[in-house]
C-alpha positions in Angstrom: 7.1 17.9 0.2 4.5 20.5 0.0 1.4 18.5 -0.2 0.9 14.7 0.3 -1.9 12.9 -1.2 -3.0 9.3 0.0 -5.9 7.3 -1.8 -6.5 4.0 -0.5 -9.3 1.7 -1.4 -10.4 -1.6 0.2 -13.5 -3.6 0.2 -14.5 -1.8 3.6 -13.4 1.9 2.9 -12.3 4.3 0.0 -10.2 7.0 1.3 -8.9 10.3 -0.2 -6.5 12.2 2.0 -4.3 15.2 1.6 -1.9 16.8 4.0 0.3 20.0 3.9 2.0 22.3 6.0 -0.4 25.2 6.5 -2.5 27.1 8.9 -4.8 24.2 10.2 -7.4 24.2 7.6 -9.6 21.1 7.5 -12.4 19.7 5.1 -13.2 16.4 6.7 -16.0 14.0 5.6 -15.8 10.5 7.1 -19.2 9.7 7.5 -18.8 9.6 11.1 -19.5 13.0 12.7 -17.4 12.5 15.8 -14.4 11.5 14.0 -14.8 14.4 11.6 -14.8 16.6 14.7 -11.6 15.0 16.2 -9.7 15.4 12.9 -10.8 19.0 12.5 -9.3 19.6 16.0 -6.2 17.7 14.9 -5.6 19.9 11.9 -6.5 23.2 13.8 -4.0 22.5 16.6 -1.2 21.0 14.5 -1.3 23.9 11.9 -1.5 21.3 9.2 -4.0 21.6 6.3 -6.0 18.2 6.2 -8.6 17.0 3.8 -10.3 13.7 4.2 -13.1 12.1 2.4 -14.0 8.4 3.3 -16.8 6.2 2.1 -16.8 3.4 4.6 -19.2 0.7 5.8 -20.5 2.7 8.6 -23.6 0.7 8.3 -21.8 -1.9 10.2 -20.1 0.5 12.5 -17.3 3.1 12.4 -14.4 0.6 13.3 -13.0 0.2 9.5 -13.6 3.8 8.7 -11.7 5.0 12.0 -8.7 2.5 11.6 -8.3 3.1 7.7 -8.3 7.1 8.3 -5.6 6.4 11.1 -3.6 4.4 8.5 -3.9 7.1 5.6 -3.0 10.0 8.2 0.1 8.0 9.2 1.2 7.3 5.7 0.8 10.9 5.1 2.9 12.1 8.2 5.6 9.7 7.2 5.9 11.1 3.7 5.5 14.8 5.0 8.5 14.0 7.4 10.5 12.6 4.7 14.2 11.8 5.7 13.4 14.2 8.8 16.5 16.2 8.1 16.4 19.5 10.0 13.1 18.5 11.9 13.1 18.8 15.6 12.3 15.2 15.7 10.4 15.4 19.3 7.3 17.0 20.5 5.3 16.8 23.8 2.2 18.6 25.3 0.4 18.4 28.5 -3.0 19.9 27.5 -5.9 20.7 29.8 -9.5 20.1 28.5 -11.8 21.2 31.3 -11.4 18.7 33.8 -9.3 16.3 31.5 -5.4 16.6 31.5 -3.6 14.6 28.7 0.1 14.3 28.1 1.4 13.3 24.8 4.8 12.9 23.6 5.9 11.8 19.9 9.3 10.8 18.4 9.7 10.7 14.8 11.9 7.8 15.4 11.3 5.2 12.5 9.9 2.7 15.1 6.4 2.4 15.5 5.3 2.3 19.2 2.1 3.2 21.0 1.9 3.6 24.8 -1.6 4.3 25.4 -3.0 4.9 29.0 -6.5 6.4 29.1 -9.6 5.4 31.0 -12.6 6.6 28.9 -15.6 6.0 31.1 -18.3 5.9 28.7 -18.3 3.1 26.0 -19.8 5.5 23.3 -19.7 9.2 22.6 -22.8 9.7 20.6 -22.6 6.8 18.3 -18.8 6.7 18.5 -17.3 3.5 20.1 -14.8 5.0 22.2 -12.4 2.1 22.1 -11.9 3.1 18.5 -9.6 5.8 19.9 -6.7 3.8 20.7 -7.3 2.0 17.4 -7.0 5.1 15.6 -3.8 5.9 17.2 -2.5 2.4 16.8 -3.1 2.5 13.1 -1.4 5.9 12.8 1.7 4.8 14.7 2.2 1.8 12.6 2.1 3.7 9.2 3.8 7.1 10.5 6.6 4.8 12.2 6.7 7.1 15.2 6.7 6.5 18.9 3.7 8.0 20.6 2.9 8.2 24.3 -0.6 9.2 25.3 -1.4 9.4 29.0 -4.5 10.6 30.6 -3.4 12.6 33.9 -6.9 13.4 34.9 -10.5 13.5 33.5 -14.1 12.2 34.0 -15.8 13.4 30.8 -15.4 10.8 28.0 -15.8 13.7 25.2 -13.2 15.9 27.1 -10.7 13.1 27.4 -10.8 12.2 23.7 -10.7 15.8 22.6 -7.8 16.4 24.7 -6.0 13.4 23.3 -6.5 14.6 19.9 -5.4 18.2 20.7 -2.5 17.3 22.8 -1.3 14.8 19.8 -1.8 17.7 17.3 0.6 20.1 19.4 3.2 17.3 19.9 3.0 16.4 16.3 3.4 20.1 15.2 6.4 20.6 17.6 8.3 17.3 16.1 7.6 18.8 12.5 9.1 22.0 13.0 12.3 23.0 11.3 15.2 23.4 13.7 17.7 25.7 11.7 20.4 24.9 14.4 20.6 21.4 13.0 21.7 22.8 9.6 19.6 20.3 7.7 20.9 17.3 9.5 19.2 14.5 11.4 18.8 14.8 15.2 20.3 11.5 15.7 24.1 10.2 16.5 23.1 7.5 13.8 22.5 10.3 11.3 19.6 8.6 9.7 16.2 7.7 11.3 
């Protein structure tokens, strides 16, 4: 699959998202500046080209927009990974972001599991509610059907911690989606299917 397009409309959000293997080009407009920044980082560091437009009920808050964009990104990653034949399957990264240090590890397992251990000191960054970071990744994991561990090893600045999370997961995702020629087009599993 070269380019995946997801269109999802609810009473709360109207989202169009496209994802493809590329060079990390991002065109993001969710109506939430901080989320746009994080998605731009995610694209750049994963090497995936990502376009997102969202019209959401941000007059209420950014919750529905953040969660629903996570849903759409998860759906797109699942479709991009396809049957996972020939993919490395696993990826991990310990990423420093100034004083913050973030570990992430992903498995394209077909099983939706999120283990999120981060202590973000501020309740908001700008106008962005920091508890939405976990909500974003939970929505992503459910639809991508992946196992994802995110663990904050150090950090005191909320922006740095969150940025570190998005960058770390981006690198983990990039590794997991990488073709492994040694697999000869098979699935990296004794079950032979994920």
